[in-house]
N, C-alpha and C positions, 0 to 999 in steps of 0.2 A: 272600658279598658280591660275587663277580665279576660275576654277572648283574645285581645291583642297581646296579653301577657304571655300567651303560648309562644310567641316569637322571641321572648327574652330568655337568655341563658341565666343560670343561677347567679352568676356574678353581676348581672344587669338588673336584678329584681328591684333594686332600690334606685334605679336610674331616674333622674329628674326629667320628667316629660312635660311638655307644654300642654296643659289641660285643654286649651282651646282647640288645638289641632294636633292630636296625638299622632295621627298618621304622618304628618309632615315632620314631627319631632323624631319619629322612628326612622324616617328616611334620612334626616340630617345626621343622626347618630350611626348610620350605616347598618341598621337592624333590618330595614326593608329596602329593597332595590326596585325603583321603577324601570320597567323595560317596555319600550314602544312595541306595539303589535307588529310593526313591519320588520323588526330585526334588532339584533344586539347593537349597542353603540360601537363595539369593535369585537372581532372574533374572540371568543373565550371570556367575554365580560361576565356572563352569568356564572360560569364555572369559577372565575376568580372571586366573585362575591361570595358564592357558596363556600369556597375554601376558607375564607375568613370567618364565616359564620360557623362552620364545622369546628374550627379551632376554638371559637367562643364557647361551644358546647363540650369542649374537652376531648374532641376527637381529632384525628389527623392522619398523616402518613398515607396508608393504603386507601383510606376512604377518600382523601383528596384526589389521589391518582385515579380512583374509580369514577369519581364525579367528573374529572377533567376528560377522561376517556369517553364516558357516556355522552357528555355534552358535545365533544368533538365529533363523535360518530353520528350523533343525531343531526348536527349542523351540516355535516357532509352529505348525509342521506336525503335531506329535504332542502331544496333550494328555492321553493316557491315563497314569494313574499307573503307574510302573514301565516304561513304554515310552519316556518322554521322555529319560531319562538315556542309555540306549544309543544313541538316535538322535543326541543331541548329541555323544557321544563318537565315533561313526562319522564325523559331519560334520567335526568338528575334526581327526580323523586325516586325512581326505581333504584338508583345507586345508593341513595341514603337509607333505604328501607332496612337493610341488614344491620345497620348501626342504631336502629331505633329512632331515627330522625326522619322528618318529612319536609318536603318543600310545599309551602302553602301560598295561596294567592289571595290577596285581599281585593275583592271586586268593588268598584265604585261607579259603575255606569259609564265609563269612558273607555277609550281604546288602549289604555296603559295597564300592563300587568304590574302589580305591586307584590313582589315575592319576598318571602322570608323563610328561614329554616326554623323548625320547631321540633319538639319532642313528638314522636309518632304515637298517638293514642287513638282509641276509637272516637273520642270526642273531637280531637283535632282533625281527624280525617273527615268527619261529618261536617264540621264547621268550615274548614279551610282547605281540605284536600283537593288536588287537581282533578280527581276523577268524579267529583260530584256533578250531577246534571246541571246544565246551564240553561235556566229558563230566561234567556236574554235574546234580544233580536237586534240585528245590525241594520240601521236605516242609512242609506246613502243617497245624496242628491248631488249631481254634478251641475253646478251653477252655469248659466249661459257664459260667464267669464272663463269657464274651464276649471274653476276651483272645486275640489272635492270636499264635501261636507258630510261628516259621519257622526251618527248617534248610536251608542250601544246602550239599550235601555232594558230594564226588566220586562219580560213579556206581558205581565199584568198591567204595566203602565200604559201600554198602547203606543201608537205612532206619535211622533212629535208633531206639533201643530203651529209652532212658531220658531223663528230663528233667522239669523242673518248669515250670509256667506262669510266664511272666515277670511277669504281673499279680498273681496271687493265691498262687502257690507250690504249687498242687495238683500232685501227681505225675501226669503225663499218660500213664503206662504202668503196666500191671500187672506183677507179679513176673516173668512170662514175656517181658516186652518188648513186649506187644501194646498198642497205643494204647487208652485208655479211651473215646475217641470217634473217629469216622472221621478218617483222615488223607488229605489231598489230596496227590497226587503229580504233579508237572509236570517235564518236561525243560526245562533252561535252555539258551537259545541258539537 
């Protein structure tokens, strides 16, 4: 929990969090926001969340306007699915820098960004900053049914060797762990 405390504003330090699943607790309390890799739930969703978190850290006004502008410009400049969210996150992080705040991402091995606003320090940038290297790999298998199945795993973990199609339930690997259809492998970051 110590590292996750970076996402808490001073008034939230004593927040009662579910010890079994701290991340879900932070999401329920609006301290972290899950954003799908393919795009925002609605235009401006990230900027709206960040505006609320900026207020929790005692900032506002011009900073909120700068965040909204940066996010809007980034969203308009990049329309490729999967590219827009990282561009928005980098732009928002840049807008927060002058106020001593940062946008951090909590990685959990799937294709959802879990973002939050935190104080910008050398330690928070190393632990949670968006510019840190990403030693992760994206594995994609398109099932014979047409369903796309994606794993985002740490590079050190290696390729997945088991799993069923999210759409039809077909086992995508043979008993030896070999994919039954070609697997696309891409470096993340």
